[in-house]
SEFI-583803 format. One record per residue: y, x negated, z of N, C-alpha, C, CB in turn. Coordinates in steps of 0.2 Angstrom, whole numbers. Last residue first. Glycine has a CB too. Layout:
N
((Y X Z) (Y X Z) (Y X Z) (Y X Z))
...
This chain:
301
((771 -152 839) (764 -150 839) (760 -156 839) (763 -146 832))
((783 -158 843) (782 -151 845) (775 -149 844) (786 -146 840))
((785 -173 852) (784 -170 846) (782 -162 848) (779 -173 841))
((788 -189 859) (790 -182 859) (789 -179 852) (797 -180 862))
((788 -202 858) (781 -199 859) (782 -191 859) (778 -200 866))
((801 -206 858) (797 -208 852) (790 -203 853) (795 -215 852))
((807 -203 870) (809 -199 864) (804 -200 858) (816 -202 862))
((799 -211 878) (800 -204 880) (802 -200 874) (805 -203 885))
((799 -225 877) (794 -221 873) (795 -214 874) (787 -223 875))
((808 -231 886) (810 -231 878) (805 -227 874) (810 -238 876))
((801 -229 898) (808 -225 896) (809 -225 889) (813 -228 900))
((784 -227 897) (790 -231 898) (796 -227 895) (789 -237 893))
((773 -217 907) (776 -218 901) (783 -222 901) (777 -211 898))
((758 -215 916) (764 -219 915) (767 -219 908) (763 -226 917))
((746 -210 920) (751 -205 918) (758 -209 917) (752 -200 923))
((730 -212 922) (736 -216 919) (741 -211 916) (733 -220 914))
((725 -203 937) (724 -206 931) (730 -210 929) (722 -201 925))
((735 -194 947) (729 -194 944) (729 -198 938) (726 -187 943))
((748 -191 952) (745 -198 954) (737 -198 952) (745 -199 961))
((753 -178 950) (756 -184 947) (753 -191 948) (763 -184 950))
((745 -168 956) (746 -168 949) (749 -175 946) (751 -163 947))
((743 -169 970) (738 -166 966) (739 -167 958) (737 -159 967))
((754 -176 975) (748 -178 977) (742 -176 972) (746 -176 984))
((765 -169 969) (765 -177 969) (758 -179 970) (769 -180 974))
((763 -156 972) (764 -158 965) (763 -166 964) (771 -156 963))
((763 -156 986) (757 -155 983) (757 -157 975) (755 -147 983))
((776 -159 987) (772 -164 990) (765 -163 987) (771 -164 998))
((782 -147 982) (783 -154 979) (779 -159 981) (791 -156 980))
((769 -135 983) (776 -137 984) (777 -144 981) (777 -137 992))
((760 -122 976) (761 -129 976) (768 -131 977) (759 -132 969))
((749 -109 976) (756 -111 979) (756 -119 979) (757 -108 985))
((741 -102 963) (741 -107 968) (748 -109 970) (736 -113 966))
((744 -94 952) (743 -91 959) (743 -96 964) (736 -87 959))
((757 -101 942) (750 -100 944) (750 -97 951) (747 -107 944))
((770 -104 938) (768 -97 937) (760 -96 939) (769 -94 931))
((773 -117 938) (777 -113 942) (775 -105 942) (784 -113 940))
((764 -122 929) (763 -123 936) (767 -119 940) (765 -131 937))
((770 -117 917) (764 -114 919) (763 -116 926) (758 -118 915))
((782 -124 917) (783 -117 918) (776 -114 920) (785 -114 911))
((777 -137 914) (780 -136 920) (780 -128 922) (787 -139 921))
((773 -134 901) (768 -136 906) (771 -135 913) (766 -144 904))
((785 -132 895) (780 -126 896) (775 -128 901) (777 -124 889))
((791 -144 895) (794 -139 899) (789 -133 900) (800 -137 896))
((782 -150 885) (783 -153 892) (786 -148 897) (787 -159 892))
((785 -143 874) (778 -142 877) (778 -145 884) (773 -146 873))
((798 -146 870) (796 -139 872) (790 -139 876) (796 -135 867))
((804 -157 865) (802 -158 871) (799 -151 874) (808 -159 876))
((807 -153 852) (802 -158 852) (800 -160 860) (806 -165 850))
((817 -143 854) (810 -141 852) (805 -147 853) (810 -139 845))
((827 -144 869) (825 -147 862) (818 -145 860) (827 -154 861))
((833 -131 878) (828 -136 877) (826 -138 870) (821 -134 881))
((846 -124 888) (843 -125 881) (838 -131 881) (848 -126 876))
((849 -125 901) (854 -124 896) (852 -126 889) (860 -128 898))
((840 -124 911) (841 -131 908) (846 -130 902) (834 -133 905))
((840 -111 913) (841 -115 919) (843 -122 916) (836 -116 924))
((834 -105 902) (841 -105 903) (844 -109 908) (844 -97 904))
((821 -105 904) (823 -110 900) (831 -110 900) (821 -109 893))
((819 -94 913) (818 -100 915) (821 -106 911) (810 -101 916))
((823 -83 904) (827 -84 910) (826 -91 913) (825 -79 916))
((813 -84 895) (820 -85 893) (824 -86 899) (822 -78 889))
((801 -82 902) (802 -89 899) (810 -90 897) (798 -89 893))
((803 -69 906) (802 -74 911) (804 -81 908) (795 -74 914))
((804 -62 894) (810 -62 898) (809 -67 904) (811 -55 902))
((791 -66 888) (797 -68 885) (803 -67 890) (798 -63 879))
((781 -62 897) (781 -69 896) (788 -70 893) (776 -71 891))
((776 -50 902) (783 -51 903) (785 -59 902) (786 -49 910))
((762 -51 899) (766 -45 897) (774 -46 897) (765 -39 902))
((759 -62 906) (759 -62 899) (763 -56 896) (751 -61 896))
((761 -59 919) (764 -66 917) (763 -66 909) (760 -71 920))
((755 -47 921) (762 -47 921) (765 -54 918) (765 -46 928))
((742 -40 913) (744 -46 916) (751 -48 916) (739 -52 913))
((736 -23 916) (741 -28 913) (742 -34 917) (748 -24 911))
((719 -20 919) (726 -20 921) (730 -25 917) (726 -22 929))
((709 -13 906) (710 -18 911) (718 -18 913) (709 -25 907))
((695 -4 901) (702 -3 903) (703 -9 908) (703 4 907))
((687 -9 886) (687 -8 893) (694 -7 895) (683 -14 897))
((677 -7 872) (684 -7 875) (684 -5 882) (688 -2 870))
((663 -18 873) (666 -11 872) (673 -12 875) (662 -6 875))
((657 -31 865) (661 -29 871) (664 -23 869) (666 -35 873))
((650 -38 855) (647 -31 858) (651 -29 864) (640 -31 859))
((655 -48 849) (652 -50 855) (649 -43 859) (656 -54 860))
((661 -42 839) (656 -47 837) (652 -48 843) (659 -53 834))
((671 -35 846) (666 -31 842) (660 -36 841) (669 -28 835))
((679 -45 851) (676 -40 855) (670 -36 852) (681 -35 858))
((684 -51 839) (680 -55 844) (676 -50 848) (685 -59 848))
((691 -40 832) (685 -44 829) (681 -47 834) (687 -48 824))
((701 -37 842) (696 -32 839) (690 -35 836) (699 -27 834))
((708 -49 843) (704 -47 848) (699 -41 846) (709 -43 853))
((713 -50 830) (708 -56 832) (704 -53 838) (712 -62 834))
((721 -39 830) (716 -40 825) (711 -45 827) (718 -41 818))
((730 -43 840) (726 -37 841) (720 -37 836) (730 -31 840))
((737 -54 834) (732 -55 840) (728 -49 841) (737 -57 846))
((744 -46 825) (739 -51 823) (734 -53 828) (743 -57 821))
((751 -37 832) (746 -34 828) (741 -40 826) (749 -31 822))
((756 -38 849) (756 -41 843) (750 -39 838) (756 -49 844))
((755 -34 863) (761 -33 859) (761 -37 852) (767 -34 863))
((742 -42 869) (748 -39 871) (754 -40 866) (750 -43 877))
((724 -41 870) (730 -43 867) (736 -39 870) (730 -41 859))
((711 -46 879) (716 -41 879) (722 -43 876) (717 -39 887))
((695 -51 875) (702 -52 874) (706 -46 875) (702 -55 867))
((682 -56 885) (685 -50 882) (692 -52 881) (684 -44 887))
((669 -69 882) (674 -66 886) (677 -60 882) (680 -71 886))
((659 -75 876) (657 -69 880) (663 -66 883) (651 -71 884))
((665 -87 871) (662 -82 866) (661 -75 870) (656 -84 863))
((680 -93 878) (673 -92 878) (670 -86 874) (670 -92 885))
((694 -100 869) (691 -94 872) (684 -94 872) (694 -88 869))
((698 -111 862) (698 -112 870) (695 -106 873) (705 -113 872))
((699 -107 849) (694 -111 851) (693 -113 858) (695 -118 847))
((711 -99 849) (704 -96 849) (699 -100 851) (703 -93 842))
((721 -110 850) (720 -105 855) (713 -102 855) (725 -99 853))
((720 -120 840) (724 -121 846) (723 -116 852) (731 -122 845))
((712 -115 829) (711 -121 832) (714 -123 839) (715 -126 827))
((717 -102 827) (710 -103 829) (709 -110 832) (706 -102 822))
((731 -104 824) (729 -100 830) (722 -102 832) (730 -93 828))
((730 -112 812) (733 -115 818) (731 -111 825) (740 -115 818))
((724 -102 804) (720 -108 805) (723 -112 812) (721 -113 799))
((733 -92 804) (727 -90 807) (723 -97 809) (722 -86 802))
((748 -89 804) (744 -95 803) (738 -95 807) (748 -102 805))
((756 -76 796) (752 -78 801) (748 -84 800) (748 -72 804))
((771 -80 786) (764 -77 787) (761 -80 793) (760 -78 780))
((783 -86 785) (782 -80 782) (775 -76 782) (784 -81 775))
((780 -97 794) (781 -98 787) (780 -92 783) (776 -104 785))
((785 -102 810) (784 -97 806) (785 -98 798) (788 -91 808))
((776 -116 817) (782 -113 815) (781 -107 810) (787 -119 811))
((763 -115 830) (766 -116 823) (773 -114 822) (761 -113 818))
((762 -116 844) (756 -117 839) (758 -118 832) (751 -112 840))
((767 -120 860) (769 -118 853) (763 -120 848) (775 -122 851))
((758 -113 874) (760 -118 870) (762 -116 863) (753 -123 869))
((751 -110 890) (757 -108 885) (759 -114 881) (763 -105 890))
((737 -106 899) (741 -111 895) (746 -107 891) (736 -115 891))
((727 -105 914) (732 -102 909) (735 -107 905) (738 -99 914))
((717 -99 927) (717 -103 921) (722 -100 916) (710 -104 918))
((713 -92 939) (720 -96 938) (720 -101 932) (721 -100 945))
((701 -86 936) (701 -92 940) (708 -96 939) (695 -96 939))
((703 -80 919) (701 -79 926) (702 -86 929) (694 -76 927))
((717 -83 908) (710 -81 909) (709 -80 917) (705 -86 907))
((730 -81 897) (728 -81 904) (721 -78 905) (733 -77 909))
((741 -88 886) (735 -85 887) (733 -86 894) (729 -88 882))
((754 -87 874) (752 -88 881) (746 -84 882) (758 -85 885))
((761 -96 860) (756 -92 863) (755 -93 870) (750 -93 858))
((776 -96 851) (773 -99 857) (767 -94 859) (778 -100 862))
((782 -101 835) (777 -96 839) (774 -99 845) (772 -94 834))
((798 -103 830) (793 -106 833) (788 -101 837) (795 -112 838))
((808 -101 816) (805 -98 821) (799 -102 824) (803 -90 820))
((820 -114 811) (814 -109 810) (812 -106 816) (808 -114 807))
((836 -116 805) (831 -116 811) (826 -111 810) (835 -115 817))
((838 -122 788) (840 -117 794) (834 -117 799) (840 -110 791))
((835 -140 786) (835 -133 784) (837 -128 790) (828 -131 781))
((846 -154 787) (841 -150 790) (841 -143 787) (841 -150 797))
((856 -163 784) (852 -160 778) (847 -155 781) (849 -166 774))
((863 -167 795) (867 -165 789) (863 -161 784) (870 -172 786))
((854 -169 805) (859 -164 806) (863 -162 800) (864 -167 811))
((847 -179 799) (843 -173 801) (849 -168 802) (839 -174 807))
((856 -189 798) (853 -187 792) (850 -180 793) (848 -192 789))
((860 -192 811) (865 -189 807) (862 -186 801) (870 -194 805))
((852 -190 826) (851 -192 819) (855 -189 814) (843 -191 817))
((853 -185 838) (858 -189 836) (857 -192 829) (859 -195 841))
((850 -170 847) (848 -174 841) (854 -178 839) (846 -170 835))
((853 -162 857) (852 -169 859) (851 -173 853) (847 -170 864))
((844 -148 850) (848 -151 856) (847 -158 857) (847 -147 862))
((838 -141 840) (839 -148 839) (844 -151 844) (843 -149 832))
((826 -128 840) (832 -131 843) (832 -139 842) (832 -130 851))
((820 -113 833) (820 -121 834) (826 -123 836) (818 -124 827))
((819 -98 842) (822 -102 837) (821 -110 838) (829 -100 836))
((804 -90 847) (810 -93 849) (813 -97 843) (810 -97 855))
((792 -78 852) (795 -82 846) (802 -84 848) (795 -77 840))
((777 -77 861) (785 -77 861) (787 -81 855) (787 -80 868))
((763 -67 864) (767 -72 860) (774 -71 862) (765 -71 853))
((747 -66 873) (753 -63 871) (757 -69 867) (757 -60 876))
((732 -62 880) (735 -66 875) (741 -62 873) (731 -68 869))
((720 -62 893) (726 -59 891) (730 -64 886) (730 -57 897))
((703 -61 895) (708 -66 893) (714 -62 890) (705 -71 888))
((691 -59 907) (696 -55 903) (702 -60 901) (699 -49 907))
((681 -74 905) (682 -67 908) (687 -63 904) (686 -68 915))
((689 -89 901) (684 -85 902) (686 -78 905) (678 -88 905))
((695 -103 892) (697 -97 896) (691 -92 896) (703 -94 893))
((694 -121 893) (692 -115 891) (694 -109 895) (684 -115 890))
((701 -132 898) (696 -133 893) (694 -127 889) (690 -137 895))
((719 -129 900) (712 -129 902) (707 -130 896) (710 -123 906))
((733 -140 898) (729 -135 895) (721 -135 897) (729 -136 887))
((738 -150 906) (741 -143 907) (736 -138 904) (748 -142 905))
((737 -163 907) (731 -159 908) (733 -152 909) (727 -162 914))
((749 -168 903) (743 -172 901) (737 -167 901) (742 -178 905))
((761 -163 908) (758 -160 902) (751 -163 900) (763 -161 896))
((764 -170 919) (761 -164 920) (758 -161 914) (767 -159 922))
((769 -182 913) (763 -182 917) (760 -176 918) (765 -185 924))
((780 -177 907) (775 -180 903) (769 -180 907) (777 -187 900))
((788 -173 918) (785 -168 913) (780 -170 909) (791 -165 909))
((790 -185 923) (787 -180 927) (784 -175 923) (791 -177 933))
((798 -191 913) (792 -194 915) (788 -190 919) (794 -200 920))
((808 -181 913) (803 -182 907) (797 -186 909) (807 -184 901))
((815 -184 924) (813 -177 923) (807 -178 918) (818 -173 921))
((819 -197 922) (814 -196 928) (811 -189 926) (818 -196 934))
((828 -196 912) (822 -199 910) (816 -198 916) (823 -207 910))
((838 -189 918) (835 -186 912) (828 -189 911) (839 -187 906))
((842 -197 928) (839 -191 930) (835 -188 924) (844 -186 933))
((847 -207 921) (841 -209 925) (838 -202 926) (843 -213 931))
((858 -200 915) (853 -203 911) (847 -205 915) (856 -209 908))
((866 -198 927) (863 -192 923) (857 -195 918) (868 -188 919))
((862 -210 940) (866 -208 934) (862 -202 931) (866 -213 928))
((862 -206 957) (859 -209 951) (863 -207 945) (851 -208 951))
((863 -200 970) (868 -206 968) (864 -210 962) (869 -210 974))
((858 -188 973) (854 -194 974) (857 -200 972) (847 -194 970))
((867 -178 969) (864 -178 976) (861 -185 978) (859 -173 976))
((871 -182 956) (876 -182 962) (873 -182 969) (881 -176 961))
((859 -179 950) (862 -186 949) (867 -187 955) (865 -187 943))
((856 -166 953) (851 -171 955) (855 -178 955) (845 -171 951))
((867 -160 946) (866 -159 953) (862 -164 956) (863 -152 955))
((864 -164 933) (870 -166 936) (870 -165 943) (876 -161 933))
((852 -157 930) (852 -165 930) (858 -167 934) (852 -167 923))
((849 -143 942) (852 -146 935) (852 -154 936) (859 -144 933))
((834 -138 950) (841 -140 950) (843 -144 943) (842 -145 956))
((822 -131 952) (826 -130 946) (833 -132 946) (825 -123 944))
((814 -135 963) (819 -130 964) (824 -128 958) (824 -132 970))
((808 -146 957) (804 -139 958) (808 -134 960) (799 -141 964))
((818 -155 958) (816 -153 951) (812 -146 952) (811 -158 948))
((819 -158 971) (825 -154 968) (823 -151 961) (831 -159 967))
((807 -164 973) (808 -158 976) (814 -154 973) (810 -159 984))
((809 -175 965) (804 -171 963) (805 -164 966) (797 -174 965))
((819 -182 972) (821 -179 965) (815 -174 963) (821 -185 960))
((813 -185 983) (818 -180 984) (820 -177 977) (825 -184 987))
((804 -194 978) (801 -188 981) (807 -183 982) (799 -190 988))
((813 -204 974) (808 -201 969) (806 -194 972) (802 -205 967))
((818 -208 986) (822 -205 981) (818 -201 976) (826 -211 977))
((807 -213 992) (810 -207 995) (814 -204 990) (814 -209 1001))
((804 -225 985) (799 -219 985) (802 -213 987) (793 -221 989))
((818 -232 976) (813 -232 982) (809 -225 981) (816 -233 988))
((820 -239 960) (822 -234 965) (817 -234 970) (824 -227 963))
((815 -246 950) (819 -250 955) (822 -245 960) (825 -253 951))
((799 -244 943) (805 -241 945) (809 -245 950) (804 -234 948))
((787 -249 939) (793 -253 937) (800 -249 939) (793 -254 930))
((779 -233 940) (779 -241 939) (785 -243 936) (773 -242 933))
((778 -220 944) (784 -224 946) (783 -231 945) (784 -223 954))
((765 -216 939) (771 -213 937) (778 -217 938) (772 -206 940))
((756 -232 935) (757 -225 938) (764 -222 936) (756 -226 946))
((754 -244 930) (754 -239 925) (754 -232 929) (748 -240 921))
((750 -250 946) (752 -252 939) (750 -246 934) (747 -258 937))
((746 -248 959) (753 -245 956) (754 -246 949) (758 -247 960))
((735 -255 961) (734 -248 960) (741 -244 958) (732 -245 967))
((739 -269 951) (737 -266 957) (736 -259 956) (743 -267 962))
((738 -285 942) (739 -278 943) (737 -275 949) (736 -274 937))
((739 -300 932) (738 -297 938) (741 -289 938) (742 -300 944))
((730 -307 918) (736 -303 921) (734 -300 928) (738 -298 916))
((719 -313 912) (723 -317 917) (729 -313 920) (724 -324 915))
((711 -307 903) (718 -309 901) (722 -312 906) (721 -302 899))
((699 -310 911) (699 -310 904) (706 -312 901) (697 -303 901))
((700 -307 924) (697 -314 922) (697 -315 915) (690 -314 925))
((714 -300 932) (709 -299 927) (707 -306 925) (712 -296 921))
((717 -298 949) (718 -302 943) (713 -301 938) (719 -309 946))
((725 -286 960) (720 -289 957) (722 -293 951) (715 -283 954))
((731 -281 977) (732 -283 970) (726 -286 967) (738 -289 969))
((734 -268 988) (729 -273 985) (731 -275 978) (722 -271 986))
((749 -267 997) (745 -264 992) (741 -269 989) (749 -260 987))
((758 -273 1006) (753 -269 1009) (748 -266 1004) (755 -264 1013))
((767 -279 997) (769 -274 1001) (764 -269 1004) (774 -269 996))
((753 -285 990) (760 -285 989) (762 -279 992) (762 -286 981))
((738 -296 992) (742 -290 994) (749 -291 992) (741 -288 1001))
((725 -304 983) (730 -304 988) (733 -297 988) (735 -309 987))
((716 -301 972) (721 -306 972) (727 -305 976) (724 -306 964))
((699 -298 967) (705 -296 971) (710 -302 972) (702 -294 979))
((696 -298 949) (695 -300 956) (701 -298 960) (693 -308 957))
((687 -291 935) (693 -293 939) (691 -295 946) (698 -288 938))
((681 -284 922) (680 -291 925) (686 -293 929) (677 -296 920))
((683 -274 914) (681 -272 921) (679 -279 924) (675 -267 920))
((697 -273 903) (691 -276 905) (689 -274 912) (692 -284 905))
((709 -268 898) (703 -263 899) (697 -266 901) (703 -258 893))
((720 -275 897) (715 -276 892) (709 -272 892) (713 -284 892))
((729 -268 906) (731 -272 901) (726 -273 895) (734 -279 903))
((722 -263 917) (726 -258 913) (729 -262 907) (732 -256 917))
((705 -266 920) (712 -269 919) (716 -265 915) (711 -276 916))
((697 -252 928) (697 -257 923) (704 -260 923) (696 -255 916))
((698 -245 940) (691 -246 936) (691 -251 931) (689 -239 933))
((705 -241 954) (706 -245 949) (699 -247 946) (709 -252 951))
((710 -225 961) (705 -230 959) (706 -234 954) (698 -225 958))
((720 -220 974) (720 -221 967) (715 -227 965) (727 -224 964))
((722 -219 988) (716 -216 985) (715 -217 977) (715 -209 986))
((734 -225 990) (728 -227 994) (721 -225 991) (728 -225 1001))
((746 -222 985) (742 -225 981) (735 -227 984) (745 -232 979))
((753 -215 996) (752 -212 989) (747 -215 985) (759 -212 985))
((753 -225 1006) (749 -219 1007) (748 -215 1000) (753 -214 1012))
((762 -235 1001) (755 -236 1002) (750 -230 1003) (754 -241 1008))
((773 -227 1000) (771 -230 994) (763 -232 995) (775 -236 992))
((776 -224 1014) (775 -219 1009) (771 -221 1003) (781 -215 1007))
((778 -237 1018) (772 -233 1021) (771 -228 1016) (774 -230 1028))
((789 -241 1011) (783 -245 1011) (777 -241 1013) (784 -251 1014))
((798 -231 1016) (797 -231 1009) (790 -235 1008) (802 -234 1005))
((799 -235 1030) (797 -228 1028) (795 -228 1021) (802 -223 1029))
((805 -248 1029) (798 -247 1031) (795 -240 1029) (798 -248 1039))
((817 -244 1024) (813 -249 1020) (806 -248 1022) (815 -256 1020))
((822 -236 1034) (821 -233 1028) (816 -238 1023) (828 -233 1024))
((823 -246 1044) (819 -241 1045) (817 -237 1038) (822 -236 1050))
((833 -254 1039) (826 -257 1040) (821 -251 1041) (826 -262 1046))
((843 -245 1040) (841 -248 1033) (834 -251 1034) (846 -253 1031))
((850 -239 1050) (843 -238 1049) (840 -240 1042) (841 -230 1050))
((863 -241 1054) (862 -237 1048) (855 -236 1046) (866 -240 1043))
((860 -250 1065) (864 -244 1066) (863 -239 1060) (871 -245 1067))
((851 -259 1071) (850 -257 1065) (853 -250 1065) (843 -257 1062))
((853 -274 1081) (854 -267 1080) (853 -265 1073) (860 -264 1083))
((844 -287 1089) (848 -285 1083) (848 -277 1082) (845 -289 1077))
((845 -294 1104) (842 -289 1101) (847 -287 1095) (841 -283 1106))
((842 -311 1108) (847 -306 1106) (844 -300 1102) (854 -309 1103))
């Protein structure tokens, strides 16, 4: 007797298994993710994915261990659909209703992806003509449930966000310090200037402190003043960032760097769709973060 599958449940299960195997087929296992030993053996298959057993700690693992979707009870297709909705800047409420998940789950999924994207969002160096600008925003305690912080916190401070764009689609945007009535040269040199190659040319944008750094840098490297075209992503950093952050109805300062990493990807010259985001950004290396660690690991600087 031929058994019918009218609702295509078996088809969906098969599709999810195929997608999962395809995503992890090129992920390389070098050491045991538990004890970091390189002494392990093959230990059968699970859902078509090769498993391994460590000869030191005797734990089993596979290419999916410590990946972005590790231990998730939702299927691969749901994660893919969520990633697509996230690239379309949909709200958590919209994602939750569309995928039939809770708003809490949508929140943690968003931050798992943002955490994975923030790992390598800052390039090692910026070269060529480097455009640098700044944005100042107020500190935000959105979502804070610590009654002591809410009761005794000082007035919200200004957070300095520096954006820099070099050649070859290299760009970073990051908060570097809180405003303390004076320019923090040490923080700027450590987090921004150290990333700029010595023979580059700095083109400052609308800030006297950055302008003084640029004059000194260009003079020391004997770079004459040259006429460069304005970099619109730095020149209009504030209105673009303000508009983009408004989609999320405000962002807590402790999560700010994660959102900035996503903003960078959305503003690169390279066109990346949600499938490219999954393959190129989310499945490289160890990017897994447990749900209970998302709030703990978050910090502004």
